[in-house]
N, CA, C and O atoms as a GROMACS GRO file, in nm:
protein
  340
    1UNK      N    1   1.194   3.027   2.012
    1UNK     CA    2   1.313   2.979   1.945
    1UNK      C    3   1.276   2.892   1.825
    1UNK      O    4   1.338   2.900   1.719
    2UNK      N    5   1.172   2.807   1.842
    2UNK     CA    6   1.131   2.719   1.732
    2UNK      C    7   1.084   2.801   1.613
    2UNK      O    8   1.112   2.766   1.498
    3UNK      N    9   1.011   2.909   1.638
    3UNK     CA   10   0.962   2.992   1.528
    3UNK      C   11   1.077   3.051   1.448
    3UNK      O   12   1.070   3.060   1.325
    4UNK      N   13   1.183   3.090   1.516
    4UNK     CA   14   1.300   3.146   1.448
    4UNK      C   15   1.366   3.042   1.360
    4UNK      O   16   1.403   3.071   1.246
    5UNK      N   17   1.381   2.921   1.411
    5UNK     CA   18   1.445   2.815   1.333
    5UNK      C   19   1.360   2.777   1.214
    5UNK      O   20   1.412   2.759   1.104
    6UNK      N   21   1.228   2.764   1.233
    6UNK     CA   22   1.139   2.732   1.121
    6UNK      C   23   1.145   2.841   1.014
    6UNK      O   24   1.149   2.811   0.895
    7UNK      N   25   1.146   2.967   1.058
    7UNK     CA   26   1.150   3.077   0.962
    7UNK      C   27   1.283   3.080   0.887
    7UNK      O   28   1.285   3.104   0.766
    8UNK      N   29   1.393   3.055   0.956
    8UNK     CA   30   1.522   3.053   0.890
    8UNK      C   31   1.532   2.939   0.789
    8UNK      O   32   1.591   2.956   0.682
    9UNK      N   33   1.477   2.824   0.821
    9UNK     CA   34   1.476   2.712   0.726
    9UNK      C   35   1.394   2.746   0.602
    9UNK      O   36   1.436   2.717   0.490
   10UNK      N   37   1.279   2.808   0.623
   10UNK     CA   38   1.195   2.845   0.509
   10UNK      C   39   1.264   2.951   0.423
   10UNK      O   40   1.262   2.942   0.300
   11UNK      N   41   1.325   3.049   0.486
   11UNK     CA   42   1.393   3.153   0.410
   11UNK      C   43   1.515   3.099   0.335
   11UNK      O   44   1.546   3.144   0.225
   12UNK      N   45   1.583   3.002   0.395
   12UNK     CA   46   1.697   2.942   0.326
   12UNK      C   47   1.651   2.865   0.202
   12UNK      O   48   1.713   2.875   0.097
   13UNK      N   49   1.542   2.789   0.216
   13UNK     CA   50   1.489   2.717   0.100
   13UNK      C   51   1.442   2.814  -0.008
   13UNK      O   52   1.462   2.788  -0.127
   14UNK      N   53   1.380   2.925   0.032
   14UNK     CA   54   1.336   3.025  -0.065
   14UNK      C   55   1.456   3.090  -0.135
   14UNK      O   56   1.454   3.109  -0.257
   15UNK      N   57   1.559   3.122  -0.059
   15UNK     CA   58   1.678   3.183  -0.119
   15UNK      C   59   1.744   3.087  -0.217
   15UNK      O   60   1.788   3.128  -0.324
   16UNK      N   61   1.752   2.960  -0.181
   16UNK     CA   62   1.810   2.861  -0.272
   16UNK      C   63   1.728   2.851  -0.400
   16UNK      O   64   1.783   2.846  -0.509
   17UNK      N   65   1.595   2.847  -0.386
   17UNK     CA   66   1.508   2.837  -0.503
   17UNK      C   67   1.526   2.958  -0.594
   17UNK      O   68   1.536   2.942  -0.716
   18UNK      N   69   1.531   3.076  -0.537
   18UNK     CA   70   1.545   3.197  -0.618
   18UNK      C   71   1.680   3.199  -0.690
   18UNK      O   72   1.687   3.228  -0.809
   19UNK      N   73   1.786   3.168  -0.618
   19UNK     CA   74   1.919   3.171  -0.679
   19UNK      C   75   1.935   3.065  -0.787
   19UNK      O   76   1.994   3.091  -0.892
   20UNK      N   77   1.884   2.946  -0.762
   20UNK     CA   78   1.897   2.838  -0.861
   20UNK      C   79   1.812   2.868  -0.984
   20UNK      O   80   1.857   2.847  -1.097
   21UNK      N   81   1.689   2.915  -0.963
   21UNK     CA   82   1.604   2.946  -1.079
   21UNK      C   83   1.658   3.064  -1.158
   21UNK      O   84   1.646   3.068  -1.280
   22UNK      N   85   1.717   3.160  -1.089
   22UNK     CA   86   1.779   3.273  -1.159
   22UNK      C   87   1.895   3.225  -1.245
   22UNK      O   88   1.914   3.272  -1.358
   23UNK      N   89   1.972   3.132  -1.192
   23UNK     CA   90   2.082   3.076  -1.269
   23UNK      C   91   2.030   2.994  -1.387
   23UNK      O   92   2.090   2.993  -1.494
   24UNK      N   93   1.917   2.926  -1.368
   24UNK     CA   94   1.859   2.850  -1.479
   24UNK      C   95   1.818   2.944  -1.592
   24UNK      O   96   1.843   2.914  -1.709
   25UNK      N   97   1.757   3.058  -1.560
   25UNK     CA   98   1.712   3.149  -1.665
   25UNK      C   99   1.830   3.211  -1.740
   25UNK      O  100   1.814   3.254  -1.854
   26UNK      N  101   1.947   3.215  -1.678
   26UNK     CA  102   2.066   3.264  -1.748
   26UNK      C  103   2.128   3.157  -1.837
   26UNK      O  104   2.166   3.186  -1.951
   27UNK      N  105   2.138   3.034  -1.786
   27UNK     CA  106   2.214   2.931  -1.857
   27UNK      C  107   2.128   2.830  -1.932
   27UNK      O  108   2.177   2.764  -2.023
   28UNK      N  109   2.002   2.817  -1.896
   28UNK     CA  110   1.910   2.718  -1.954
   28UNK      C  111   1.956   2.574  -1.933
   28UNK      O  112   1.922   2.485  -2.011
   29UNK      N  113   2.033   2.552  -1.828
   29UNK     CA  114   2.075   2.416  -1.792
   29UNK      C  115   1.960   2.351  -1.717
   29UNK      O  116   1.922   2.398  -1.610
   30UNK      N  117   1.904   2.242  -1.772
   30UNK     CA  118   1.777   2.186  -1.724
   30UNK      C  119   1.782   2.133  -1.580
   30UNK      O  120   1.681   2.139  -1.510
   31UNK      N  121   1.895   2.083  -1.536
   31UNK     CA  122   1.903   2.032  -1.399
   31UNK      C  123   1.882   2.144  -1.297
   31UNK      O  124   1.833   2.119  -1.187
   32UNK      N  125   1.920   2.266  -1.333
   32UNK     CA  126   1.894   2.380  -1.246
   32UNK      C  127   1.745   2.406  -1.231
   32UNK      O  128   1.699   2.445  -1.124
   33UNK      N  129   1.669   2.385  -1.337
   33UNK     CA  130   1.524   2.402  -1.329
   33UNK      C  131   1.464   2.304  -1.231
   33UNK      O  132   1.386   2.343  -1.144
   34UNK      N  133   1.500   2.177  -1.243
   34UNK     CA  134   1.443   2.076  -1.154
   34UNK      C  135   1.486   2.098  -1.010
   34UNK      O  136   1.408   2.076  -0.918
   35UNK      N  137   1.609   2.141  -0.990
   35UNK     CA  138   1.657   2.169  -0.854
   35UNK      C  139   1.586   2.290  -0.795
   35UNK      O  140   1.551   2.290  -0.678
   36UNK      N  141   1.566   2.392  -0.876
   36UNK     CA  142   1.496   2.511  -0.829
   36UNK      C  143   1.352   2.482  -0.793
   36UNK      O  144   1.302   2.534  -0.693
   37UNK      N  145   1.285   2.399  -0.873
   37UNK     CA  146   1.148   2.361  -0.841
   37UNK      C  147   1.143   2.278  -0.713
   37UNK      O  148   1.049   2.289  -0.635
   38UNK      N  149   1.244   2.195  -0.693
   38UNK     CA  150   1.252   2.116  -0.571
   38UNK      C  151   1.264   2.207  -0.449
   38UNK      O  152   1.194   2.186  -0.349
   39UNK      N  153   1.351   2.306  -0.455
   39UNK     CA  154   1.366   2.397  -0.342
   39UNK      C  155   1.243   2.484  -0.321
   39UNK      O  156   1.212   2.521  -0.208
   40UNK      N  157   1.173   2.518  -0.428
   40UNK     CA  158   1.048   2.592  -0.412
   40UNK      C  159   0.945   2.507  -0.338
   40UNK      O  160   0.872   2.557  -0.252
   41UNK      N  161   0.939   2.379  -0.372
   41UNK     CA  162   0.850   2.289  -0.299
   41UNK      C  163   0.892   2.270  -0.156
   41UNK      O  164   0.807   2.258  -0.067
   42UNK      N  165   1.022   2.267  -0.130
   42UNK     CA  166   1.070   2.256   0.008
   42UNK      C  167   1.037   2.381   0.088
   42UNK      O  168   1.012   2.373   0.208
   43UNK      N  169   1.036   2.496   0.022
   43UNK     CA  170   0.991   2.619   0.089
   43UNK      C  171   0.845   2.606   0.130
   43UNK      O  172   0.808   2.641   0.242
   44UNK      N  173   0.762   2.556   0.040
   44UNK     CA  174   0.620   2.536   0.073
   44UNK      C  175   0.606   2.436   0.187
   44UNK      O  176   0.523   2.454   0.276
   45UNK      N  177   0.688   2.332   0.186
   45UNK     CA  178   0.687   2.233   0.293
   45UNK      C  179   0.722   2.298   0.426
   45UNK      O  180   0.659   2.268   0.528
   46UNK      N  181   0.821   2.387   0.428
   46UNK     CA  182   0.859   2.455   0.550
   46UNK      C  183   0.751   2.552   0.599
   46UNK      O  184   0.730   2.566   0.720
   47UNK      N  185   0.684   2.618   0.507
   47UNK     CA  186   0.575   2.706   0.545
   47UNK      C  187   0.461   2.625   0.607
   47UNK      O  188   0.401   2.666   0.707
   48UNK      N  189   0.431   2.509   0.548
   48UNK     CA  190   0.328   2.423   0.606
   48UNK      C  191   0.369   2.372   0.745
   48UNK      O  192   0.285   2.357   0.833
   49UNK      N  193   0.497   2.347   0.764
   49UNK     CA  194   0.546   2.306   0.895
   49UNK      C  195   0.525   2.417   0.997
   49UNK      O  196   0.482   2.391   1.109
   50UNK      N  197   0.555   2.541   0.959
   50UNK     CA  198   0.532   2.653   1.050
   50UNK      C  199   0.385   2.668   1.083
   50UNK      O  200   0.349   2.696   1.198
   51UNK      N  201   0.300   2.651   0.983
   51UNK     CA  202   0.156   2.663   1.008
   51UNK      C  203   0.107   2.549   1.097
   51UNK      O  204   0.022   2.570   1.183
   52UNK      N  205   0.160   2.431   1.076
   52UNK     CA  206   0.119   2.315   1.154
   52UNK      C  207   0.161   2.329   1.300
   52UNK      O  208   0.082   2.301   1.390
   53UNK      N  209   0.282   2.372   1.324
   53UNK     CA  210   0.336   2.377   1.461
   53UNK      C  211   0.302   2.505   1.535
   53UNK      O  212   0.284   2.503   1.657
   54UNK      N  213   0.293   2.618   1.464
   54UNK     CA  214   0.280   2.746   1.534
   54UNK      C  215   0.142   2.810   1.520
   54UNK      O  216   0.087   2.860   1.618
   55UNK      N  217   0.086   2.809   1.399
   55UNK     CA  218  -0.040   2.879   1.376
   55UNK      C  219  -0.160   2.794   1.414
   55UNK      O  220  -0.251   2.841   1.481
   56UNK      N  221  -0.160   2.668   1.370
   56UNK     CA  222  -0.271   2.577   1.398
   56UNK      C  223  -0.221   2.455   1.475
   56UNK      O  224  -0.216   2.346   1.418
   57UNK      N  225  -0.183   2.469   1.600
   57UNK     CA  226  -0.127   2.354   1.672
   57UNK      C  227  -0.229   2.242   1.698
   57UNK      O  228  -0.191   2.127   1.716
   58UNK      N  229  -0.357   2.275   1.698
   58UNK     CA  230  -0.459   2.172   1.722
   58UNK      C  231  -0.488   2.090   1.597
   58UNK      O  232  -0.532   1.975   1.607
   59UNK      N  233  -0.463   2.146   1.482
   59UNK     CA  234  -0.489   2.076   1.355
   59UNK      C  235  -0.369   1.991   1.318
   59UNK      O  236  -0.255   2.022   1.354
   60UNK      N  237  -0.395   1.885   1.244
   60UNK     CA  238  -0.288   1.797   1.198
   60UNK      C  239  -0.268   1.817   1.048
   60UNK      O  240  -0.350   1.772   0.967
   61UNK      N  241  -0.161   1.885   1.013
   61UNK     CA  242  -0.130   1.911   0.873
   61UNK      C  243  -0.020   1.821   0.821
   61UNK      O  244   0.041   1.850   0.718
   62UNK      N  245   0.006   1.712   0.891
   62UNK     CA  246   0.119   1.626   0.852
   62UNK      C  247   0.097   1.563   0.715
   62UNK      O  248   0.194   1.544   0.641
   63UNK      N  249  -0.026   1.529   0.681
   63UNK     CA  250  -0.052   1.472   0.549
   63UNK      C  251  -0.020   1.573   0.439
   63UNK      O  252   0.040   1.538   0.338
   64UNK      N  253  -0.059   1.697   0.460
   64UNK     CA  254  -0.031   1.802   0.361
   64UNK      C  255   0.117   1.830   0.352
   64UNK      O  256   0.169   1.857   0.243
   65UNK      N  257   0.188   1.823   0.466
   65UNK     CA  258   0.332   1.843   0.464
   65UNK      C  259   0.401   1.730   0.388
   65UNK      O  260   0.495   1.755   0.312
   66UNK      N  261   0.356   1.608   0.409
   66UNK     CA  262   0.417   1.495   0.338
   66UNK      C  263   0.391   1.504   0.188
   66UNK      O  264   0.479   1.474   0.107
   67UNK      N  265   0.271   1.546   0.150
   67UNK     CA  266   0.239   1.563   0.008
   67UNK      C  267   0.323   1.675  -0.054
   67UNK      O  268   0.367   1.664  -0.168
   68UNK      N  269   0.344   1.782   0.021
   68UNK     CA  270   0.428   1.891  -0.029
   68UNK      C  271   0.573   1.845  -0.044
   68UNK      O  272   0.641   1.882  -0.140
   69UNK      N  273   0.621   1.765   0.050
   69UNK     CA  274   0.757   1.711   0.039
   69UNK      C  275   0.772   1.618  -0.079
   69UNK      O  276   0.873   1.621  -0.150
   70UNK      N  277   0.671   1.535  -0.101
   70UNK     CA  278   0.673   1.446  -0.218
   70UNK      C  279   0.668   1.527  -0.346
   70UNK      O  280   0.741   1.499  -0.441
   71UNK      N  281   0.581   1.627  -0.350
   71UNK     CA  282   0.572   1.713  -0.467
   71UNK      C  283   0.699   1.791  -0.492
   71UNK      O  284   0.730   1.824  -0.607
   72UNK      N  285   0.774   1.820  -0.387
   72UNK     CA  286   0.901   1.891  -0.402
   72UNK      C  287   1.008   1.800  -0.461
   72UNK      O  288   1.090   1.846  -0.540
   73UNK      N  289   1.007   1.675  -0.423
   73UNK     CA  290   1.113   1.585  -0.468
   73UNK      C  291   1.087   1.524  -0.606
   73UNK      O  292   1.182   1.482  -0.673
   74UNK      N  293   0.963   1.519  -0.649
   74UNK     CA  294   0.932   1.458  -0.778
   74UNK      C  295   0.998   1.528  -0.897
   74UNK      O  296   1.050   1.459  -0.985
   75UNK      N  297   0.998   1.662  -0.905
   75UNK     CA  298   1.067   1.724  -1.020
   75UNK      C  299   1.216   1.694  -1.022
   75UNK      O  300   1.274   1.671  -1.128
   76UNK      N  301   1.280   1.693  -0.905
   76UNK     CA  302   1.421   1.662  -0.901
   76UNK      C  303   1.447   1.518  -0.940
   76UNK      O  304   1.544   1.488  -1.010
   77UNK      N  305   1.363   1.429  -0.895
   77UNK     CA  306   1.376   1.288  -0.931
   77UNK      C  307   1.359   1.269  -1.081
   77UNK      O  308   1.434   1.195  -1.144
   78UNK      N  309   1.260   1.338  -1.139
   78UNK     CA  310   1.240   1.333  -1.283
   78UNK      C  311   1.363   1.383  -1.357
   78UNK      O  312   1.410   1.321  -1.452
   79UNK      N  313   1.415   1.497  -1.311
   79UNK     CA  314   1.531   1.555  -1.377
   79UNK      C  315   1.654   1.467  -1.369
   79UNK      O  316   1.732   1.461  -1.463
   80UNK      N  317   1.673   1.400  -1.257
   80UNK     CA  318   1.791   1.315  -1.241
   80UNK      C  319   1.781   1.186  -1.321
   80UNK      O  320   1.883   1.134  -1.368
   81UNK      N  321   1.660   1.133  -1.336
   81UNK     CA  322   1.645   1.003  -1.402
   81UNK      C  323   1.622   1.018  -1.552
   81UNK      O  324   1.686   0.948  -1.631
   82UNK      N  325   1.532   1.105  -1.592
   82UNK     CA  326   1.485   1.104  -1.731
   82UNK      C  327   1.548   1.209  -1.821
   82UNK      O  328   1.535   1.200  -1.943
   83UNK      N  329   1.615   1.308  -1.766
   83UNK     CA  330   1.675   1.412  -1.851
   83UNK      C  331   1.804   1.362  -1.913
   83UNK      O  332   1.884   1.295  -1.847
   84UNK      N  333   1.824   1.395  -2.038
   84UNK     CA  334   1.949   1.362  -2.109
   84UNK      C  335   2.030   1.491  -2.125
   84UNK      O  336   1.985   1.586  -2.189
   85UNK      N  337   2.149   1.493  -2.065
   85UNK     CA  338   2.234   1.609  -2.085
   85UNK      C  339   2.366   1.587  -2.020
   85UNK      O  340   2.453   1.673  -2.025
   0.00000   0.00000   0.00000
Protein backbone atom coordinates (compact mmCIF):
# COMPACT_ATOMS: atom_id res chain seq x y z
CA UNK A 1 0.00 0.00 0.00
CA UNK A 2 2.85 2.40 0.84
CA UNK A 3 4.42 1.86 -2.58
CA UNK A 4 1.16 2.81 -4.27
CA UNK A 5 0.82 6.01 -2.25
CA UNK A 6 4.46 7.00 -2.85
CA UNK A 7 4.07 6.35 -6.58
CA UNK A 8 0.83 8.35 -6.77
CA UNK A 9 2.45 11.29 -4.97
CA UNK A 10 5.41 11.22 -7.36
CA UNK A 11 3.17 10.99 -10.41
CA UNK A 12 1.01 13.85 -9.16
CA UNK A 13 4.07 16.07 -8.69
CA UNK A 14 5.30 15.10 -12.17
CA UNK A 15 1.91 15.85 -13.73
CA UNK A 16 1.80 19.24 -12.01
CA UNK A 17 5.32 20.06 -13.20
CA UNK A 18 4.53 19.10 -16.79
CA UNK A 19 1.25 21.02 -16.90
CA UNK A 20 2.68 24.14 -15.28
CA UNK A 21 5.80 24.18 -17.45
CA UNK A 22 3.69 23.61 -20.56
CA UNK A 23 1.58 26.59 -19.57
CA UNK A 24 4.74 28.63 -19.01
CA UNK A 25 5.99 27.90 -22.53
CA UNK A 26 2.66 29.15 -23.91
CA UNK A 27 2.30 32.32 -21.84
CA UNK A 28 5.87 33.15 -20.72
CA UNK A 29 4.52 34.15 -17.31
CA UNK A 30 7.60 33.84 -15.08
CA UNK A 31 5.85 32.66 -11.91
CA UNK A 32 4.76 29.56 -13.83
CA UNK A 33 8.41 28.77 -14.53
CA UNK A 34 9.38 28.94 -10.87
CA UNK A 35 6.34 26.91 -9.84
CA UNK A 36 7.04 24.28 -12.48
CA UNK A 37 10.65 23.96 -11.37
CA UNK A 38 9.45 23.62 -7.79
CA UNK A 39 7.14 20.75 -8.71
CA UNK A 40 9.90 19.09 -10.73
CA UNK A 41 12.08 19.20 -7.63
CA UNK A 42 9.23 17.82 -5.53
CA UNK A 43 8.97 14.94 -8.01
CA UNK A 44 12.67 14.21 -7.47
CA UNK A 45 12.08 14.43 -3.72
CA UNK A 46 9.27 11.86 -3.99
CA UNK A 47 11.41 9.53 -6.08
CA UNK A 48 14.15 9.75 -3.45
CA UNK A 49 11.55 8.96 -0.79
CA UNK A 50 10.51 5.84 -2.69
CA UNK A 51 14.12 4.77 -3.05
CA UNK A 52 14.80 5.44 0.62
CA UNK A 53 11.79 3.54 1.94
CA UNK A 54 11.32 0.77 -0.62
CA UNK A 55 14.47 0.11 -2.66
CA UNK A 56 17.22 0.79 -0.11
CA UNK A 57 15.58 0.43 3.32
CA UNK A 58 18.93 -0.13 5.06
CA UNK A 59 20.45 3.08 3.68
CA UNK A 60 19.60 6.51 5.03
CA UNK A 61 18.79 8.91 2.21
CA UNK A 62 17.13 11.50 4.42
CA UNK A 63 19.90 14.05 3.87
CA UNK A 64 19.53 13.74 0.10
CA UNK A 65 15.75 14.02 0.41
CA UNK A 66 16.05 17.18 2.49
CA UNK A 67 18.49 18.68 -0.01
CA UNK A 68 16.13 17.83 -2.87
CA UNK A 69 13.24 19.46 -0.98
CA UNK A 70 15.32 22.56 -0.35
CA UNK A 71 16.39 22.64 -3.99
CA UNK A 72 12.75 22.33 -5.01
CA UNK A 73 11.60 25.25 -2.90
CA UNK A 74 14.43 27.67 -3.71
CA UNK A 75 13.27 28.53 -7.27
CA UNK A 76 9.76 29.21 -6.04
CA UNK A 77 11.07 31.32 -3.19
CA UNK A 78 13.23 33.27 -5.63
CA UNK A 79 10.29 33.80 -7.96
CA UNK A 80 7.99 34.98 -5.19
CA UNK A 81 10.48 37.40 -3.63
CA UNK A 82 12.68 38.79 -6.39
CA UNK A 83 10.58 38.68 -9.57
CA UNK A 84 8.84 41.88 -10.66
CA UNK A 85 5.57 41.35 -12.48
